[in-house]
C-alpha positions in Angstrom: 0.0 0.0 0.0 2.9 2.4 0.8 4.2 2.1 -2.7 0.7 2.7 -4.1 0.4 5.9 -2.2 3.9 7.0 -3.4 3.0 6.2 -7.0 -0.2 8.1 -6.9 1.5 11.1 -5.3 4.1 11.1 -8.1 1.3 10.8 -10.7 -0.4 13.8 -9.1 2.8 15.8 -9.2 3.0 15.0 -12.9 -0.4 16.5 -13.5 -2.8 13.6 -13.1 -5.7 15.3 -11.4 -7.5 12.0 -10.5 -4.5 10.4 -8.9 -4.9 12.4 -5.7 -8.6 11.5 -5.5 -7.7 7.8 -5.9 -5.2 8.1 -3.1 -7.5 9.7 -0.5 -9.3 6.5 0.5 -5.9 4.9 1.1 -4.8 7.6 3.5 -8.1 8.8 4.9 -8.1 6.9 8.2 -4.5 8.0 9.0 -5.5 11.6 8.2 -8.4 11.3 10.7 -5.9 10.0 13.3 -3.6 12.9 12.6 -6.5 15.4 12.7 -7.8 14.0 16.0 -4.3 14.3 17.5 -3.9 17.9 16.2 -7.2 18.9 17.7 -6.5 17.3 21.0 -3.1 19.1 21.2 -4.7 22.4 20.1 -6.1 22.7 23.5 -9.5 24.3 23.2 -12.9 23.7 21.7 -12.8 25.0 18.1 -16.0 26.4 16.9 -17.2 24.5 13.8 -14.0 22.5 13.4 -14.0 18.8 14.2 -11.9 15.9 13.0 -13.7 15.5 9.7 -13.7 19.3 9.1 -9.9 19.5 9.7 -9.3 16.6 7.3 -11.6 18.2 4.7 -9.9 21.6 5.0 -6.5 19.9 4.7 -7.7 18.0 1.6 -8.9 21.3 0.0 -5.5 22.9 0.6 -3.5 20.0 -0.8 -5.6 19.2 -3.9 -4.0 21.9 -5.9 -0.4 21.2 -4.7 0.9 20.1 -8.1 4.2 21.9 -7.4 5.1 19.6 -4.5 7.5 16.8 -5.5 6.0 14.2 -3.2 8.9 11.9 -2.1 6.9 9.2 -0.4 4.0 8.7 2.1 6.1 10.0 5.0 6.7 13.3 3.2 3.0 13.5 2.3 1.9 13.0 6.0 4.5 15.6 7.1 3.0 18.1 4.7 -0.5 17.2 5.9 0.5 17.7 9.5 2.0 21.2 8.6 -1.2 22.1 6.7 -3.4 21.0 9.7 -1.3 23.1 12.1 -1.7 26.1 9.8 -5.4 25.6 9.6 -5.7 25.4 13.5 -3.5 28.5 13.8 -5.8 30.4 11.4 -8.8 29.3 13.4 -7.2 30.5 16.6 -6.4 33.8 15.0 -10.0 34.2 13.9 -11.2 33.3 17.4 -8.9 36.0 18.7 -10.4 38.5 16.3 -13.9 37.4 17.3 -13.0 38.1 21.0 -12.2 41.6 20.0 -15.7 42.1 18.5 -14.9 40.9 15.0 -17.5 38.3 14.5 -20.8 36.8 15.5 -21.4 34.0 18.0 -20.7 30.5 16.6 -22.5 27.4 17.5 -21.3 23.9 16.7 -23.7 21.1 16.0 -21.1 18.6 15.0 -21.3 15.4 17.0 -17.5 14.7 17.3 -16.2 18.2 17.9 -13.3 17.7 20.3 -13.5 19.3 23.7 -10.3 21.2 24.4 -8.8 22.8 27.5 -6.3 25.5 26.5 -7.1 28.9 25.2 -6.3 29.9 21.6 -3.5 32.1 22.9 -1.5 29.0 23.7 -2.1 27.6 20.1 -0.7 30.9 18.8 2.2 30.8 21.3 3.2 27.3 20.2 3.0 28.3 16.6 5.2 31.4 17.2 7.7 29.2 19.1 7.8 26.7 16.2 8.3 29.5 13.7 11.1 30.8 15.9 12.6 27.3 15.9 12.3 27.1 12.1 14.3 30.4 11.9 16.9 29.0 14.3 17.2 25.6 12.8 14.8 24.5 10.0 15.7 20.8 10.4 14.7 20.8 14.1 11.3 22.3 13.2 10.8 19.6 10.6 11.5 16.9 13.2 8.9 18.5 15.5 6.4 18.6 12.6 7.0 14.9 11.8 7.2 13.6 15.4 4.6 15.8 17.2 2.2 16.9 14.6 2.3 14.0 12.1 2.7 11.4 14.9 5.6 9.7 13.1 8.0 7.4 14.8 11.7 8.2 14.9 12.3 5.7 12.1 9.5 7.2 9.9 10.9 10.7 10.6 14.4 9.7 9.6 13.1 8.3 6.3 10.9 11.3 5.6 13.7 13.7 6.3 16.4 11.5 4.7 18.4 11.5 7.9 19.9 8.9 10.2 18.0 7.6 13.1 20.6 9.0 15.5 20.4 12.4 13.9 16.6 12.5 14.4 16.9 11.4 18.0 19.5 14.2 18.7 17.4 16.7 16.8 14.2 15.7 18.7 15.9 16.2 22.0 17.3 19.6 20.9 14.0 20.8 19.5 12.1 19.9 22.6 14.6 21.7 24.8 14.5 24.7 22.6 10.7 24.8 22.6 10.4 24.3 26.3 12.8 27.3 26.8 10.9 29.4 24.3 7.5 28.7 25.9 8.6 29.1 29.5 
């Protein structure tokens, strides 16, 4: 199945519009798991955004990504995790604007909307810290995106980033230390 996903991603990159649609059923459940983890880590109830909604918004963002030279399924899931993070940050920013009087009250009627505990300020703080990490060392930020946001193992992260396992382990330790200091 992994090679099927990679083959379909490469065909999509070459301009085959239907390849991406044929791939979605193969990756959908993993995307739902990714989205559920992203929402749980986001830390607060998101108005009108649930697991399915986050997967759908991610799909809409990625469908037109012909310029991406998809390397393999690991690379695809890393890009999906990054897209999901950006979507959650955008939602947090909109909530912040709403708090300042920018919008109407929102009501969610979605059955599996995830209850969250942390305010949107923390989502934005984590995003700012990760952006700072990317400026300091882009590879460390990529390791965080793979490990934390995409839920990849160390081995999967090493393959996705074309690095050794030991390098990923060192980078993961450094990245966590850097982020803890930045968020303190």
